[in-house]
C-alpha positions as a Markdown table, in Angstrom:
| # | Residue | x | y | z |
|---|---|---|---|---|
| 1 | Unk | 0.0 | 0.0 | 0.0 |
| 2 | Unk | 2.7 | 2.5 | 1.1 |
| 3 | Unk | 5.0 | 1.4 | -1.9 |
| 4 | Unk | 2.2 | 2.4 | -4.3 |
| 5 | Unk | 1.7 | 5.8 | -2.7 |
| 6 | Unk | 5.4 | 6.3 | -2.7 |
| 7 | Unk | 5.8 | 5.4 | -6.3 |
| 8 | Unk | 2.8 | 7.6 | -7.4 |
| 9 | Unk | 4.5 | 10.7 | -5.5 |
| 10 | Unk | 8.0 | 9.8 | -7.1 |
| 11 | Unk | 6.2 | 9.5 | -10.6 |
| 12 | Unk | 4.4 | 13.1 | -9.9 |
| 13 | Unk | 7.6 | 14.6 | -8.8 |
| 14 | Unk | 9.6 | 13.3 | -11.9 |
| 15 | Unk | 6.8 | 14.6 | -14.3 |
| 16 | Unk | 6.6 | 18.0 | -12.6 |
| 17 | Unk | 10.5 | 18.5 | -12.5 |
| 18 | Unk | 11.6 | 16.9 | -15.8 |
| 19 | Unk | 8.6 | 17.0 | -18.3 |
| 20 | Unk | 6.6 | 20.1 | -17.6 |
| 21 | Unk | 7.4 | 23.0 | -19.6 |
| 22 | Unk | 7.0 | 26.1 | -17.2 |
| 23 | Unk | 6.4 | 29.6 | -18.7 |
| 24 | Unk | 9.0 | 32.3 | -18.5 |
| 25 | Unk | 8.4 | 35.4 | -16.4 |
| 26 | Unk | 7.7 | 37.3 | -19.4 |
| 27 | Unk | 5.0 | 34.8 | -20.9 |
| 28 | Unk | 3.4 | 34.6 | -17.5 |
| 29 | Unk | 3.1 | 38.4 | -17.2 |
| 30 | Unk | 1.8 | 38.7 | -20.9 |
| 31 | Unk | -0.8 | 36.0 | -20.1 |
| 32 | Unk | -1.9 | 37.7 | -16.9 |
| 33 | Unk | -2.4 | 41.0 | -18.7 |
| 34 | Unk | -4.4 | 39.3 | -21.3 |
| 35 | Unk | -6.7 | 37.8 | -18.6 |
| 36 | Unk | -6.8 | 41.2 | -16.7 |
| 37 | Unk | -7.8 | 43.0 | -20.1 |
| 38 | Unk | -10.5 | 40.6 | -21.0 |
| 39 | Unk | -11.9 | 40.5 | -17.4 |
| 40 | Unk | -12.2 | 44.4 | -17.6 |
| 41 | Unk | -13.8 | 44.2 | -20.9 |
| 42 | Unk | -16.3 | 41.7 | -20.1 |
| 43 | Unk | -17.2 | 43.6 | -16.9 |
| 44 | Unk | -17.8 | 46.7 | -18.7 |
| 45 | Unk | -19.9 | 44.8 | -21.3 |
| 46 | Unk | -22.1 | 43.4 | -18.6 |
| 47 | Unk | -22.6 | 46.8 | -16.9 |
| 48 | Unk | -23.5 | 48.4 | -20.0 |
| 49 | Unk | -25.9 | 45.5 | -20.8 |
| 50 | Unk | -27.3 | 45.8 | -17.2 |
| 51 | Unk | -27.8 | 49.6 | -17.5 |
| 52 | Unk | -29.7 | 49.3 | -20.8 |
| 53 | Unk | -31.8 | 46.7 | -19.3 |
| 54 | Unk | -32.7 | 48.7 | -16.2 |
| 55 | Unk | -33.7 | 51.6 | -18.6 |
| 56 | Unk | -35.7 | 49.8 | -20.6 |
| 57 | Unk | -37.4 | 48.0 | -17.5 |
| 58 | Unk | -38.1 | 51.3 | -16.0 |
| 59 | Unk | -39.4 | 52.7 | -19.2 |
| 60 | Unk | -42.1 | 49.9 | -19.3 |
| 61 | Unk | -42.7 | 49.6 | -15.8 |
| 62 | Unk | -42.5 | 53.3 | -14.4 |
| 63 | Unk | -42.6 | 53.8 | -10.5 |
């Protein structure tokens, strides 16, 4: 039982250290900026859609 767990942990370590290609700092920064930009754009679009929907609903159902 413990042999299987030990072998599994060794295989995981070997794959992470020797077989995985990690991004460089520049690639990671670029990817983070792309995600941040996309998130901000989506947030603005949702805000605009919400504002338009609120305006339309207030025109249909006045207080």
